[in-house]
C-alpha positions as CSV (number, residue, x, y, z in Angstrom):
1,M,0.0,0.0,0.0
2,R,1.7,3.1,-1.2
3,S,-0.1,5.4,1.3
4,R,1.6,3.6,4.3
5,T,4.5,5.4,5.8
6,A,7.0,4.5,8.5
7,G,5.5,4.5,12.0
8,M,1.9,3.8,10.9
9,W,0.2,1.2,13.0
10,W,-1.0,-2.2,11.9
11,G,-2.5,-5.1,13.7
12,T,-5.0,-7.9,13.9
13,A,-8.4,-8.3,15.5
14,I,-9.3,-11.5,17.4
15,E,-12.8,-12.5,18.3
16,A,-13.6,-13.6,21.8
17,P,-16.6,-14.2,24.1
18,D,-14.9,-11.9,26.7
19,P,-12.5,-9.6,24.9
20,A,-11.3,-7.8,28.0
21,A,-10.3,-11.0,29.7
22,L,-8.5,-12.4,26.7
23,A,-6.7,-9.0,26.2
24,R,-5.6,-9.2,29.9
25,F,-4.3,-12.8,29.2
26,Y,-2.1,-11.6,26.2
27,A,-1.1,-8.4,28.0
28,E,0.3,-10.5,30.8
29,L,1.8,-13.2,28.5
30,L,3.6,-10.6,26.4
31,G,4.3,-7.9,29.0
32,W,2.4,-5.4,26.8
33,P,0.0,-2.7,28.2
34,I,-3.7,-2.4,27.4
35,V,-3.8,0.9,25.5
36,H,-7.5,1.2,24.8
37,E,-10.7,-0.3,26.3
38,E,-14.4,0.3,25.6
39,P,-17.4,-2.0,25.8
40,G,-16.7,-5.0,23.5
41,T,-13.2,-4.0,22.4
42,T,-9.8,-4.0,24.2
43,V,-6.5,-3.1,22.5
44,V,-3.1,-4.4,23.6
45,A,0.2,-3.0,22.0
46,P,3.9,-3.2,22.7
47,P,5.3,0.0,24.3
48,Q,7.9,0.5,21.6
49,G,6.0,-0.3,18.4
50,A,3.2,0.5,16.1
51,V,1.6,-3.0,16.1
52,Y,-1.4,-3.9,18.1
53,L,-3.8,-6.7,18.9
54,V,-7.6,-5.9,19.2
55,F,-9.9,-8.2,21.1
56,Q,-13.5,-7.8,20.0
57,Q,-16.8,-9.2,21.3
58,A,-18.1,-12.1,19.3
59,T,-21.7,-13.2,19.6
60,D,-22.2,-16.9,19.4
61,Y,-18.4,-17.5,19.5
62,R,-17.3,-21.0,18.8
63,A,-13.8,-21.9,19.9
64,P,-11.6,-23.6,17.3
65,V,-10.6,-27.2,17.7
66,W,-6.9,-28.2,17.8
67,P,-5.8,-30.3,16.2
68,P,-8.4,-29.7,13.5
69,V,-11.3,-32.1,13.3
70,E,-13.5,-32.5,10.2
71,G,-16.8,-30.7,10.7
72,A,-15.6,-28.7,13.7
73,Q,-14.5,-25.0,13.8
74,R,-11.0,-24.9,12.4
75,P,-8.4,-22.4,13.7
76,M,-8.4,-19.5,11.3
77,M,-5.2,-18.0,12.5
78,H,-2.7,-18.4,15.3
79,F,0.2,-16.6,16.9
80,D,3.8,-17.8,17.0
81,F,6.0,-16.4,19.8
82,Q,9.7,-17.1,19.9
83,V,11.0,-17.9,23.4
84,G,14.4,-18.4,25.0
85,D,13.3,-21.2,27.3
86,L,10.5,-23.4,26.1
87,D,9.6,-25.1,29.5
88,S,9.5,-21.9,31.5
89,A,7.5,-20.1,28.7
90,V,4.9,-22.9,28.7
91,A,4.8,-22.8,32.5
92,D,4.2,-19.0,32.4
93,A,1.4,-19.4,29.9
94,L,-0.3,-22.2,31.8
95,A,-0.2,-20.1,35.0
96,L,-2.0,-17.3,33.2
97,G,-4.8,-19.6,32.1
98,A,-3.6,-21.2,28.9
99,S,-4.0,-25.0,28.3
100,L,-1.7,-27.3,26.5
101,G,-2.8,-28.4,23.0
102,A,-3.3,-32.0,22.2
103,A,-0.5,-32.1,19.7
104,S,2.6,-30.0,18.7
105,P,4.2,-30.2,15.2
106,R,7.9,-30.3,16.3
107,A,10.0,-30.9,19.4
108,N,10.9,-27.2,19.7
109,V,7.3,-26.0,19.4
110,R,4.4,-26.2,22.0
111,V,0.9,-25.5,20.9
112,L,-1.2,-24.0,23.6
113,L,-4.8,-22.7,23.7
114,D,-5.6,-19.3,25.2
115,P,-8.5,-19.0,27.6
116,A,-10.9,-18.5,24.6
117,G,-9.6,-21.6,22.9
118,H,-7.5,-19.9,20.2
119,P,-4.3,-21.9,19.5
120,F,-0.9,-20.2,19.8
121,C,2.6,-21.6,19.5
122,L,5.7,-21.0,21.7
123,C,8.8,-21.7,19.6
124,L,12.3,-22.3,20.7
125,D,14.6,-21.1,17.9
126,E,17.6,-23.3,18.2
127,G,19.3,-21.9,15.1
């Protein structure tokens, strides 16, 4: 997009049955502040950047199933977070309310589910 210039924000919106609670989960997980909150919408952003995550109210929300199962709600997206210590990162996420996914694709990746059921990956980059 030619109209974008350096410093313009970008982000993604995630549907959830309780957007404020899910935003607090990711704010704690990532150490990012909540920068905006109104009924049905909460925004989390890193203090140093122009990226954000918006958590929006979803009526009739259906959590995705991991691993995918035919006929069930598939994950439409997921986050990947690089970590320095996989075991401690998993423990931190579990303490915040995440749950461990039923399967992970590789030994250096753990699939977890956030409190609304969205999968996310913690990845140890051993390269």
